[in-house]
C-alpha positions as a Markdown table, in Angstrom:
| # | Residue | x | y | z |
|---|---|---|---|---|
| 1 | Met | 31.0 | 15.2 | -8.1 |
| 2 | Pro | 30.4 | 17.6 | -11.0 |
| 3 | Lys | 30.8 | 21.3 | -10.3 |
| 4 | Pro | 27.7 | 23.5 | -10.7 |
| 5 | Ser | 27.6 | 25.2 | -14.0 |
| 6 | His | 28.5 | 28.9 | -14.4 |
| 7 | Ser | 24.8 | 29.8 | -14.8 |
| 8 | Gln | 24.0 | 28.0 | -11.5 |
| 9 | Ala | 26.6 | 29.0 | -9.0 |
| 10 | Asp | 29.3 | 31.4 | -10.2 |
| 11 | Thr | 27.7 | 34.4 | -8.5 |
| 12 | Asp | 25.2 | 34.9 | -5.8 |
| 13 | Ala | 22.3 | 37.4 | -5.9 |
| 14 | Asn | 24.7 | 40.3 | -5.1 |
| 15 | Gly | 27.2 | 39.3 | -7.8 |
| 16 | Ala | 29.7 | 37.9 | -5.3 |
| 17 | His | 31.4 | 34.6 | -5.6 |
| 18 | Pro | 29.8 | 32.2 | -3.1 |
| 19 | Gln | 31.6 | 29.7 | -1.0 |
| 20 | Ala | 31.2 | 26.0 | -1.6 |
| 21 | Pro | 27.7 | 24.7 | -0.9 |
| 22 | Arg | 27.3 | 23.9 | 2.8 |
| 23 | Leu | 25.0 | 21.0 | 2.1 |
| 24 | Arg | 25.6 | 18.4 | -0.6 |
| 25 | Ile | 23.3 | 15.5 | -1.2 |
| 26 | Gly | 23.5 | 12.7 | -3.7 |
| 27 | Phe | 20.1 | 11.1 | -4.4 |
| 28 | Val | 20.0 | 7.5 | -5.5 |
| 29 | Leu | 16.7 | 6.7 | -7.2 |
| 30 | Leu | 15.4 | 3.1 | -6.8 |
| 31 | Asp | 12.9 | 1.5 | -9.1 |
| 32 | Gln | 9.3 | 2.7 | -8.4 |
| 33 | Phe | 10.5 | 5.4 | -6.1 |
| 34 | Thr | 7.9 | 7.6 | -4.4 |
| 35 | Leu | 7.6 | 10.8 | -6.3 |
| 36 | Ala | 6.2 | 12.9 | -3.5 |
| 37 | Ala | 9.0 | 12.1 | -1.0 |
| 38 | Phe | 11.7 | 12.6 | -3.5 |
| 39 | Ser | 10.3 | 15.8 | -4.9 |
| 40 | Gly | 9.5 | 17.2 | -1.4 |
| 41 | Ile | 13.0 | 16.9 | -0.1 |
| 42 | Ile | 14.8 | 18.1 | -3.3 |
| 43 | Asp | 12.4 | 21.0 | -3.6 |
| 44 | Val | 13.4 | 22.1 | -0.1 |
| 45 | Leu | 17.0 | 22.1 | -1.2 |
| 46 | Arg | 16.2 | 24.0 | -4.4 |
| 47 | Leu | 14.3 | 26.7 | -2.6 |
| 48 | Ala | 16.9 | 27.1 | 0.2 |
| 49 | Ala | 19.9 | 27.1 | -2.1 |
| 50 | Asp | 19.3 | 30.4 | -3.8 |
| 51 | His | 17.4 | 33.7 | -3.5 |
| 52 | Gly | 14.0 | 34.2 | -4.9 |
| 53 | Gly | 13.4 | 30.7 | -5.9 |
| 54 | Arg | 16.0 | 30.9 | -8.7 |
| 55 | Ser | 17.2 | 27.3 | -8.0 |
| 56 | Arg | 21.0 | 27.8 | -8.4 |
| 57 | Gln | 23.1 | 25.5 | -6.3 |
| 58 | Val | 24.6 | 28.2 | -4.2 |
| 59 | His | 24.1 | 27.3 | -0.5 |
| 60 | Ala | 23.1 | 23.7 | -1.2 |
| 61 | Ala | 23.9 | 21.3 | -4.0 |
| 62 | Trp | 22.3 | 18.0 | -5.2 |
| 63 | Thr | 22.9 | 15.4 | -7.8 |
| 64 | Val | 20.3 | 12.8 | -8.9 |
| 65 | Met | 21.8 | 9.4 | -9.6 |
| 66 | Ser | 20.7 | 5.9 | -10.5 |
| 67 | Leu | 22.8 | 2.7 | -10.6 |
| 68 | Asp | 23.5 | 2.9 | -14.4 |
| 69 | Gly | 22.6 | 6.6 | -14.9 |
| 70 | Gly | 19.4 | 5.5 | -16.8 |
| 71 | Pro | 15.9 | 6.7 | -16.1 |
| 72 | Arg | 13.8 | 5.4 | -13.2 |
| 73 | Phe | 10.1 | 5.2 | -13.1 |
| 74 | Ser | 8.3 | 6.4 | -10.0 |
| 75 | Ser | 5.5 | 4.4 | -8.4 |
| 76 | Cys | 3.0 | 6.6 | -10.2 |
| 77 | Gly | 4.6 | 5.9 | -13.6 |
| 78 | Ala | 6.3 | 9.2 | -14.2 |
| 79 | Ala | 9.9 | 8.8 | -15.4 |
| 80 | Met | 12.9 | 10.7 | -14.0 |
| 81 | Gln | 16.2 | 11.1 | -15.8 |
| 82 | Pro | 19.0 | 11.2 | -13.3 |
| 83 | Asn | 22.0 | 13.5 | -13.8 |
| 84 | Ser | 24.5 | 10.6 | -13.7 |
| 85 | Pro | 25.3 | 7.1 | -12.6 |
| 86 | Leu | 26.6 | 6.5 | -9.1 |
| 87 | Leu | 29.4 | 9.0 | -8.3 |
| 88 | Asp | 32.1 | 8.8 | -5.6 |
| 89 | Pro | 30.1 | 9.1 | -2.4 |
| 90 | Thr | 32.8 | 11.1 | -0.7 |
| 91 | Gly | 31.8 | 14.1 | -2.9 |
| 92 | Phe | 28.6 | 14.4 | -0.8 |
| 93 | Asp | 27.6 | 15.0 | 2.8 |
| 94 | Tyr | 24.7 | 12.6 | 2.5 |
| 95 | Ile | 23.7 | 9.8 | 0.2 |
| 96 | Ala | 19.9 | 9.7 | 0.1 |
| 97 | Val | 18.3 | 6.4 | -0.9 |
| 98 | Cys | 14.9 | 7.1 | -2.4 |
| 99 | Gly | 12.6 | 4.0 | -2.3 |
| 100 | Gly | 9.0 | 3.3 | -3.1 |
| 101 | Asn | 7.0 | 0.3 | -4.3 |
| 102 | Asp | 10.0 | -2.0 | -5.0 |
| 103 | Tyr | 10.7 | -2.6 | -1.3 |
| 104 | Leu | 9.5 | -6.2 | -1.6 |
| 105 | Asn | 12.4 | -7.0 | -4.0 |
| 106 | Asp | 14.7 | -9.2 | -1.9 |
| 107 | Ala | 17.4 | -9.5 | -4.6 |
| 108 | Pro | 18.7 | -5.9 | -5.1 |
| 109 | Pro | 21.8 | -5.3 | -7.4 |
| 110 | Ala | 25.0 | -6.3 | -5.6 |
| 111 | Gln | 26.6 | -3.2 | -7.0 |
| 112 | Leu | 24.1 | -0.9 | -5.3 |
| 113 | Leu | 24.7 | -2.6 | -1.9 |
| 114 | His | 28.4 | -2.3 | -2.4 |
| 115 | Tyr | 28.0 | 1.4 | -3.1 |
| 116 | Leu | 26.1 | 2.0 | 0.1 |
| 117 | Arg | 28.6 | 0.1 | 2.1 |
| 118 | Arg | 31.4 | 2.1 | 0.5 |
| 119 | Ala | 29.6 | 5.3 | 1.5 |
| 120 | Ala | 29.2 | 4.2 | 5.1 |
| 121 | Ala | 32.8 | 3.1 | 5.3 |
| 122 | Ser | 33.8 | 6.5 | 4.0 |
| 123 | Ser | 31.8 | 8.2 | 6.9 |
| 124 | Val | 29.3 | 9.6 | 4.4 |
| 125 | Arg | 25.9 | 9.8 | 6.2 |
| 126 | Leu | 23.0 | 7.9 | 4.7 |
| 127 | Leu | 19.4 | 9.0 | 4.4 |
| 128 | Gly | 16.6 | 6.5 | 4.0 |
| 129 | Ile | 13.8 | 8.2 | 2.2 |
| 130 | Cys | 10.5 | 6.3 | 2.3 |
| 131 | Thr | 11.3 | 2.6 | 1.7 |
| 132 | Gly | 14.9 | 3.5 | 0.9 |
| 133 | Thr | 15.5 | 2.3 | 4.4 |
| 134 | Phe | 14.8 | -1.3 | 3.3 |
| 135 | Met | 17.8 | -1.0 | 0.9 |
| 136 | Ile | 20.0 | 0.3 | 3.6 |
| 137 | Ala | 19.0 | -2.6 | 5.9 |
| 138 | Lys | 19.6 | -5.1 | 3.1 |
| 139 | Ala | 23.1 | -3.7 | 2.8 |
| 140 | Gly | 23.6 | -4.5 | 6.5 |
| 141 | Leu | 24.2 | -0.9 | 7.6 |
| 142 | Val | 21.6 | -0.4 | 10.3 |
| 143 | Gly | 23.2 | -2.4 | 13.2 |
| 144 | Lys | 21.8 | -1.3 | 16.6 |
| 145 | Arg | 20.5 | 2.0 | 15.3 |
| 146 | Arg | 16.8 | 2.8 | 15.4 |
| 147 | Val | 15.1 | 3.5 | 12.1 |
| 148 | Cys | 11.9 | 5.2 | 11.1 |
| 149 | Ile | 9.5 | 3.2 | 8.9 |
| 150 | His | 6.1 | 4.3 | 7.4 |
| 151 | Trp | 3.4 | 2.6 | 9.2 |
| 152 | Asn | 2.0 | 1.1 | 6.0 |
| 153 | Val | 5.1 | -1.1 | 5.4 |
| 154 | Met | 6.0 | -1.8 | 9.0 |
| 155 | Asp | 4.9 | -5.5 | 8.9 |
| 156 | Ala | 6.9 | -6.1 | 5.7 |
| 157 | Phe | 10.0 | -4.5 | 7.3 |
| 158 | Lys | 9.6 | -6.6 | 10.5 |
| 159 | Asp | 9.3 | -9.7 | 8.5 |
| 160 | Arg | 12.5 | -9.1 | 6.6 |
| 161 | Phe | 14.5 | -7.5 | 9.4 |
| 162 | Pro | 13.2 | -8.9 | 12.7 |
| 163 | Asn | 16.3 | -7.8 | 14.6 |
| 164 | Val | 16.3 | -4.1 | 13.5 |
| 165 | Asn | 14.8 | -1.6 | 16.0 |
| 166 | Ala | 12.1 | 0.0 | 13.7 |
| 167 | Ser | 9.7 | 2.6 | 14.8 |
| 168 | Val | 6.6 | 4.3 | 13.4 |
| 169 | Glu | 6.5 | 6.8 | 16.3 |
| 170 | Arg | 8.2 | 9.7 | 14.5 |
| 171 | Leu | 8.3 | 11.5 | 11.1 |
| 172 | Phe | 12.1 | 10.8 | 10.9 |
| 173 | Ile | 14.8 | 9.5 | 13.2 |
| 174 | Asp | 18.4 | 10.9 | 13.3 |
| 175 | Glu | 21.0 | 8.5 | 14.5 |
| 176 | Gly | 23.9 | 10.7 | 13.5 |
| 177 | Asp | 25.3 | 8.8 | 10.5 |
| 178 | Leu | 22.0 | 7.4 | 9.5 |
| 179 | Ile | 18.7 | 9.4 | 9.2 |
| 180 | Thr | 15.6 | 7.5 | 8.2 |
| 181 | Cys | 12.3 | 9.1 | 7.1 |
| 182 | Ala | 8.8 | 7.7 | 6.8 |
| 183 | Gly | 8.4 | 9.3 | 3.4 |
| 184 | Ser | 5.6 | 11.3 | 1.9 |
| 185 | Thr | 5.4 | 14.8 | 3.3 |
| 186 | Ala | 7.8 | 13.8 | 6.2 |
| 187 | Ala | 10.5 | 14.1 | 3.6 |
| 188 | Ile | 9.9 | 17.8 | 3.4 |
| 189 | Asp | 10.4 | 18.1 | 7.2 |
| 190 | Leu | 13.6 | 16.1 | 6.9 |
| 191 | Gly | 14.8 | 18.5 | 4.2 |
| 192 | Leu | 14.1 | 21.5 | 6.3 |
| 193 | Tyr | 15.8 | 19.9 | 9.2 |
| 194 | Leu | 19.0 | 19.3 | 7.1 |
| 195 | Val | 18.9 | 22.8 | 5.6 |
| 196 | Ala | 18.5 | 24.4 | 9.1 |
| 197 | Arg | 21.5 | 22.3 | 10.4 |
| 198 | His | 23.9 | 23.1 | 7.5 |
| 199 | Cys | 22.7 | 26.3 | 6.0 |
| 200 | Gly | 21.0 | 28.1 | 8.9 |
| 201 | Arg | 17.4 | 28.4 | 10.0 |
| 202 | Asp | 16.9 | 31.4 | 7.9 |
| 203 | Lys | 17.4 | 29.3 | 4.8 |
| 204 | Ala | 14.9 | 26.7 | 6.1 |
| 205 | Gln | 12.4 | 29.4 | 6.7 |
| 206 | Gln | 13.0 | 30.7 | 3.2 |
| 207 | Ala | 12.1 | 27.3 | 1.7 |
| 208 | Met | 9.2 | 27.0 | 4.0 |
| 209 | Arg | 7.7 | 30.3 | 2.9 |
| 210 | His | 8.1 | 29.4 | -0.8 |
| 211 | Met | 6.4 | 26.1 | -0.2 |
| 212 | Met | 3.5 | 27.9 | 1.6 |
| 213 | Leu | 4.0 | 25.8 | 4.7 |
| 214 | Gln | 2.9 | 27.2 | 8.1 |
| 215 | Asp | 5.6 | 25.6 | 10.2 |
| 216 | Ile | 8.5 | 23.2 | 10.3 |
| 217 | Arg | 7.4 | 20.0 | 12.0 |
| 218 | Pro | 9.9 | 18.5 | 14.5 |
| 219 | Pro | 11.2 | 15.0 | 14.0 |
| 220 | Glu | 9.4 | 13.8 | 17.1 |
| 221 | Met | 6.0 | 14.7 | 15.6 |
| 222 | Pro | 4.2 | 11.4 | 15.5 |
| 223 | Gln | 3.1 | 9.8 | 12.3 |
| 224 | Ala | -0.7 | 9.7 | 11.8 |
| 225 | His | -0.6 | 5.9 | 11.9 |
| 226 | Phe | -3.3 | 3.5 | 13.0 |
| 227 | Tyr | -2.5 | -0.1 | 12.7 |
| 228 | Ala | -2.9 | -3.1 | 14.9 |
| 229 | Glu | 0.3 | -4.4 | 16.5 |
| 230 | Leu | -0.7 | -8.0 | 15.9 |
| 231 | Thr | 2.0 | -10.3 | 17.3 |
| 232 | Gly | 2.3 | -14.0 | 17.4 |
| 233 | Asn | 1.6 | -16.7 | 14.8 |
| 234 | Leu | -1.8 | -15.4 | 13.8 |
| 235 | Asp | -4.0 | -16.7 | 10.9 |
| 236 | Val | -3.0 | -14.9 | 7.7 |
| 237 | Arg | -6.7 | -14.1 | 7.1 |
| 238 | Val | -6.9 | -12.1 | 10.3 |
| 239 | Lys | -3.9 | -10.1 | 9.2 |
| 240 | Gln | -5.3 | -9.5 | 5.8 |
| 241 | Ala | -8.6 | -8.4 | 7.3 |
| 242 | Ala | -6.9 | -6.0 | 9.7 |
| 243 | Gln | -4.9 | -4.4 | 6.9 |
| 244 | Phe | -8.1 | -4.0 | 4.9 |
| 245 | Ile | -9.8 | -2.3 | 7.8 |
| 246 | Glu | -6.8 | 0.0 | 8.5 |
| 247 | Gln | -6.9 | 1.4 | 5.0 |
| 248 | Arg | -10.6 | 2.5 | 5.4 |
| 249 | Leu | -10.9 | 4.1 | 8.8 |
| 250 | Asp | -12.9 | 7.1 | 7.4 |
| 251 | Asn | -15.3 | 4.8 | 5.6 |
| 252 | Pro | -15.6 | 1.6 | 7.7 |
| 253 | Pro | -16.5 | -1.4 | 5.5 |
| 254 | Pro | -19.2 | -3.8 | 6.7 |
| 255 | Val | -18.0 | -7.0 | 8.3 |
| 256 | Ala | -19.4 | -8.9 | 5.3 |
| 257 | Ala | -17.3 | -6.9 | 2.9 |
| 258 | Val | -14.2 | -7.6 | 5.0 |
| 259 | Ala | -15.0 | -11.3 | 5.0 |
| 260 | Arg | -15.4 | -11.3 | 1.2 |
| 261 | Tyr | -12.1 | -9.5 | 0.9 |
| 262 | Val | -10.2 | -12.4 | 2.7 |
| 263 | Gly | -12.4 | -15.1 | 1.1 |
| 264 | Val | -14.3 | -16.4 | 4.0 |
| 265 | Ser | -17.9 | -16.3 | 5.3 |
| 266 | Thr | -18.9 | -13.6 | 7.9 |
| 267 | Arg | -19.4 | -16.3 | 10.5 |
| 268 | Gln | -16.0 | -17.8 | 9.8 |
| 269 | Leu | -14.4 | -14.4 | 10.1 |
| 270 | Glu | -16.1 | -13.8 | 13.4 |
| 271 | Arg | -14.7 | -17.1 | 14.7 |
| 272 | Leu | -11.2 | -16.3 | 13.4 |
| 273 | Phe | -11.1 | -12.9 | 15.2 |
| 274 | Ser | -12.5 | -14.3 | 18.4 |
| 275 | Gly | -9.9 | -17.1 | 18.4 |
| 276 | Cys | -6.9 | -14.9 | 17.5 |
| 277 | Leu | -7.8 | -11.6 | 19.1 |
| 278 | Gly | -10.5 | -12.3 | 21.6 |
| 279 | Gln | -12.9 | -9.7 | 20.0 |
| 280 | Ser | -15.2 | -9.4 | 17.0 |
| 281 | Pro | -14.2 | -7.8 | 13.7 |
| 282 | Ala | -16.6 | -5.0 | 14.5 |
| 283 | Ala | -15.1 | -4.3 | 17.9 |
| 284 | Phe | -11.6 | -4.4 | 16.4 |
| 285 | Gln | -12.6 | -1.9 | 13.8 |
| 286 | Arg | -14.3 | 0.4 | 16.3 |
| 287 | Gln | -11.3 | 0.5 | 18.6 |
| 288 | Leu | -8.9 | 1.3 | 15.7 |
| 289 | Arg | -11.2 | 4.2 | 14.7 |
| 290 | Leu | -11.3 | 5.5 | 18.2 |
| 291 | Glu | -7.5 | 5.4 | 18.4 |
| 292 | Tyr | -7.5 | 7.5 | 15.2 |
| 293 | Ala | -10.0 | 9.9 | 16.7 |
| 294 | Arg | -7.9 | 10.3 | 19.8 |
| 295 | Trp | -4.8 | 11.1 | 17.7 |
| 296 | Leu | -6.7 | 13.7 | 15.7 |
| 297 | Ile | -8.1 | 15.3 | 18.9 |
| 298 | Lys | -4.6 | 15.5 | 20.3 |
| 299 | Asn | -2.7 | 16.6 | 17.1 |
| 300 | Ser | -5.2 | 18.7 | 15.1 |
| 301 | Arg | -7.5 | 21.7 | 15.6 |
| 302 | Arg | -10.5 | 20.1 | 13.9 |
| 303 | Ser | -13.8 | 20.2 | 15.7 |
| 304 | Ile | -15.1 | 17.1 | 17.5 |
| 305 | Thr | -17.8 | 16.9 | 14.9 |
| 306 | Glu | -15.4 | 17.0 | 12.0 |
| 307 | Ile | -13.2 | 14.3 | 13.7 |
| 308 | Ala | -16.3 | 12.2 | 14.2 |
| 309 | Ile | -17.1 | 12.3 | 10.5 |
| 310 | Asp | -13.5 | 11.8 | 9.5 |
| 311 | Thr | -13.3 | 8.6 | 11.6 |
| 312 | Gly | -16.5 | 7.1 | 10.4 |
| 313 | Phe | -18.9 | 8.0 | 13.2 |
| 314 | Ala | -22.4 | 9.3 | 12.5 |
| 315 | Asp | -22.0 | 12.4 | 14.6 |
| 316 | Ser | -20.1 | 13.8 | 17.7 |
| 317 | Ala | -22.6 | 12.2 | 20.1 |
| 318 | His | -21.8 | 8.7 | 18.6 |
| 319 | Leu | -18.1 | 9.4 | 18.9 |
| 320 | Ser | -18.4 | 10.7 | 22.4 |
| 321 | Arg | -20.3 | 7.7 | 23.7 |
| 322 | Asp | -17.8 | 5.2 | 22.3 |
| 323 | Phe | -14.8 | 7.3 | 23.2 |
| 324 | Lys | -15.8 | 7.6 | 26.8 |
| 325 | Ser | -16.5 | 3.8 | 27.0 |
| 326 | Leu | -13.0 | 3.0 | 25.8 |
| 327 | Phe | -10.9 | 5.7 | 27.3 |
| 328 | Gly | -12.9 | 6.7 | 30.3 |
| 329 | Thr | -13.2 | 10.4 | 29.3 |
| 330 | Ser | -15.1 | 12.4 | 26.8 |
| 331 | Pro | -13.3 | 13.8 | 23.7 |
| 332 | Arg | -13.7 | 17.4 | 24.9 |
| 333 | Ser | -12.3 | 16.6 | 28.3 |
| 334 | Phe | -9.4 | 14.7 | 26.7 |
| 335 | Arg | -8.6 | 17.7 | 24.5 |
| 336 | Lys | -8.7 | 20.0 | 27.5 |
| 337 | Gly | -6.1 | 17.8 | 29.2 |
| 338 | Leu | -8.4 | 16.3 | 31.8 |
| 339 | Gly | -8.0 | 12.8 | 30.4 |
| 340 | Gly | -4.4 | 13.4 | 29.3 |
| 341 | Glu | -1.9 | 10.7 | 28.5 |
| 342 | Ala | -3.2 | 8.6 | 31.4 |
| 343 | Ala | -6.4 | 7.8 | 29.5 |
| 344 | Thr | -6.6 | 4.0 | 29.1 |
| 345 | Ser | -9.1 | 1.5 | 27.9 |
| 346 | Ala | -11.9 | 0.6 | 30.2 |
| 347 | Ser | -10.3 | -2.7 | 31.0 |
| 348 | Gly | -7.0 | -1.0 | 32.0 |
| 349 | Ser | -5.0 | -3.0 | 29.5 |
| 350 | Arg | -2.5 | -1.7 | 27.0 |
| 351 | Pro | -4.2 | -0.7 | 23.8 |
| 352 | Leu | -3.6 | -3.0 | 20.8 |
| 353 | Tyr | -2.9 | 0.0 | 18.6 |
| 354 | Ala | 0.2 | 2.0 | 17.9 |
């Protein structure tokens, strides 16, 4: 691993020679990597590594790599020039695999898979950032560990790795030698977690203040995910319709628009949902929006009226009526803890939604 330059790390803010960085991460950029997740975690390191946001690699160090050392384009089209090709993984505490929109590529370079296996065999911890976890799983390095996946790619992950214990219940999951992160802003929380562990909580707080964050979210903080756990051999058109609905919870599409999206008539879509799920597309959509509203009530300080609008209801009265019908309590009572975690659907069955 290259040593930091004289201008970066020879002296600290007081002119003293610092010790070696306490946290060293090698970032491996994959094609179409997610810029927000990568920039979030590396900015945490940068702001924690030095005083006053000067960005010298004093307390933490990082190197950005790609398979051949060449540039990689992010999913938004911006290019990133890495510092080097893949370096000896034993020079790092962690190898962070930064994925993005290329997760559907089922034929990754064998050299990259070999590199990750070499890192794991050398007891170098792995970080799966966003869909970087797909690459780690393709390398066969998950085993019985539980991994964190962004809710939006959970179905694709399950299709490829049906025997892997994947979860969307947390921002990130630490299994000791493997830490996996949902991506997006959760990568910031993972970065703060690592800084606090290796460099001290004061350095994590320093980075947090520079990033103008109010708090450090714990790993057990749930993802704001609202997707249907559709199991079994369902008609692909039902799955496509469900995904279309999931992406538009704040602005619910008419059933006719959903039908056009999957290429069937409204009547045919109604029959498909009834046969596969035992409910209409409208009922499916309404329950998903109510699950979203319940999560917002529990995990945010927004008013009931704001939550009603954010979840596609006309007003708080409309939300309250449907919420009580499904969960047996009003939104305000639920927030006060009268409904609590015991709130269930009117039928008493387990909700369809994660």
